C-alpha positions as CSV (number, residue, x, y, z in Angstrom):
1,M,-8.2,15.6,6.4
2,D,-5.0,15.4,4.3
3,C,-4.4,12.1,2.6
4,P,-2.1,9.9,4.6
5,C,-0.2,9.1,1.3
6,Y,1.4,12.6,1.4
7,S,0.1,13.6,-2.0
8,G,-1.0,17.0,-0.7
9,K,-4.6,16.3,-1.6
10,P,-7.6,15.7,0.7
11,Y,-8.2,12.1,1.6
12,S,-11.7,12.3,0.1
13,E,-10.2,13.2,-3.3
14,C,-7.1,10.9,-3.2
15,C,-7.1,7.4,-1.7
16,K,-10.6,7.2,-0.1
17,P,-12.4,6.4,-3.4
18,Y,-10.0,3.4,-3.8
19,H,-10.6,2.3,-0.2
20,D,-14.3,2.6,-1.0
21,G,-14.1,0.2,-3.9
22,L,-13.0,2.2,-7.0
23,P,-10.1,0.3,-8.7
24,A,-6.8,2.2,-8.6
25,P,-6.1,3.2,-12.2
26,T,-2.3,2.8,-12.0
27,A,0.3,0.9,-10.0
28,L,1.4,4.3,-8.4
29,A,-2.2,5.0,-7.3
30,L,-2.5,1.5,-5.8
31,M,0.8,1.9,-4.0
32,R,-0.2,5.2,-2.5
33,S,-3.6,3.9,-1.5
34,R,-2.0,0.8,0.2
35,Y,0.3,3.1,2.2
36,S,-2.8,5.1,3.3
37,A,-4.6,1.9,4.1
38,Y,-1.8,0.8,6.4
39,A,-1.7,4.2,8.0
40,L,-5.5,4.0,8.6
41,G,-5.6,0.4,9.7
42,K,-7.6,-0.8,6.6
43,A,-6.4,-4.4,6.7
44,D,-9.2,-5.6,4.4
45,Y,-8.0,-3.3,1.7
46,I,-4.5,-4.5,2.0
47,M,-5.6,-8.1,1.7
48,L,-7.9,-7.3,-1.2
49,T,-5.1,-5.6,-3.2
50,T,-2.4,-8.3,-2.6
51,H,-1.9,-10.7,-5.5
52,P,-2.5,-14.4,-4.5
53,K,1.0,-15.2,-5.8
54,S,2.6,-12.6,-3.5
55,P,4.9,-14.0,-0.8
56,Y,2.9,-11.9,1.7
57,Y,-0.4,-13.5,0.7
58,E,-1.8,-15.6,3.6
59,K,-4.6,-18.1,3.1
60,N,-5.6,-17.8,6.8
61,R,-7.4,-14.5,6.5
62,A,-7.9,-14.0,10.3
63,K,-4.2,-14.6,11.0
64,W,-3.2,-12.3,8.1
65,K,-5.6,-9.5,9.2
66,M,-4.3,-9.7,12.8
67,A,-0.7,-9.4,11.5
68,I,-1.5,-6.4,9.4
69,L,-3.3,-4.6,12.2
70,E,-0.4,-5.3,14.6
71,F,2.0,-3.8,12.0
72,C,-0.3,-0.7,11.6
73,E,-0.3,-0.2,15.4
74,R,3.5,-0.5,15.7
75,M,4.4,1.9,12.9
76,K,4.0,5.7,12.8
77,F,3.6,6.4,9.0
78,V,5.6,9.7,9.2
79,R,6.2,10.3,5.5
80,L,6.0,8.7,2.0
81,D,8.4,9.8,-0.8
82,I,8.0,8.4,-4.3
83,V,11.6,8.0,-5.8
84,S,10.6,6.7,-9.2
85,F,8.0,4.6,-10.9
86,G,7.1,2.8,-14.1
87,D,4.0,1.1,-15.5
88,D,4.1,-1.8,-13.1
89,W,6.6,-0.8,-10.3
90,V,7.1,1.9,-7.7
91,H,10.3,2.8,-5.8
92,F,9.4,4.5,-2.6
93,I,10.9,5.5,0.8
94,A,8.5,5.3,3.7
95,D,9.4,6.7,7.1
96,L,7.6,4.5,9.5
97,G,8.8,6.1,12.7
98,P,10.9,3.3,14.2
99,T,12.2,2.3,10.8
100,V,12.6,3.5,7.2
101,L,11.5,1.3,4.3
102,D,13.2,1.8,1.0
103,E,11.5,-0.5,-1.4
104,K,10.9,-1.1,-5.1
105,S,7.4,-2.7,-5.3
106,Q,6.2,-4.8,-8.2
107,F,2.5,-4.8,-9.3
108,E,0.4,-6.8,-11.7
109,Q,-2.9,-5.9,-13.4
110,V,-5.4,-8.7,-13.1
111,D,-8.9,-8.4,-14.7
112,G,-8.5,-4.6,-14.8
113,K,-7.3,-4.3,-11.2
114,W,-3.8,-3.5,-10.0
115,L,-2.5,-5.9,-7.3
116,Y,0.7,-5.8,-5.2
117,V,3.0,-8.7,-6.0
118,K,6.2,-8.2,-4.1
119,G,8.8,-5.7,-3.0
120,E,12.6,-5.6,-3.2
121,V,14.0,-3.8,-0.2
122,K,16.9,-1.6,-1.0
123,K,19.9,-1.6,1.3
C-alpha cells in the first residue's frame, strides 16, 4: 500500500517503522508520520508524539483518544503537500476533504525524539 503521507513510497518503507516505534529522525519525518497516523486512525501514535507543553495535549487520555478518532473519521485525508521546512518546523497544506489545513507546525526534540509542539494556521 502507498504511504498515506503522499511521499510516493510504500507505507512499509515510509511511516510504518515510526508507527511501530522507531523514532522519526527529523521534524519532517515526524510530521509526515503524524499525518499518516491521522489518516490511519492511529490515535496512540498522535498522543505519543505530542509534546506535553502543546496546547493540544490532553491529560485525560481516554477523552483525547476519542477526540482524535472522531477527527480521523470526519476527515478524508485527500492530499498532503509540504510547502517548506527547517530543522524544527514544517509548513504544509493538507487537503482533508471537507476542509484544507495550511499550517506551519513547530517541533521540539526531547531525549532524541521529535515531538509536535504547536501549529500556526495560515490564513
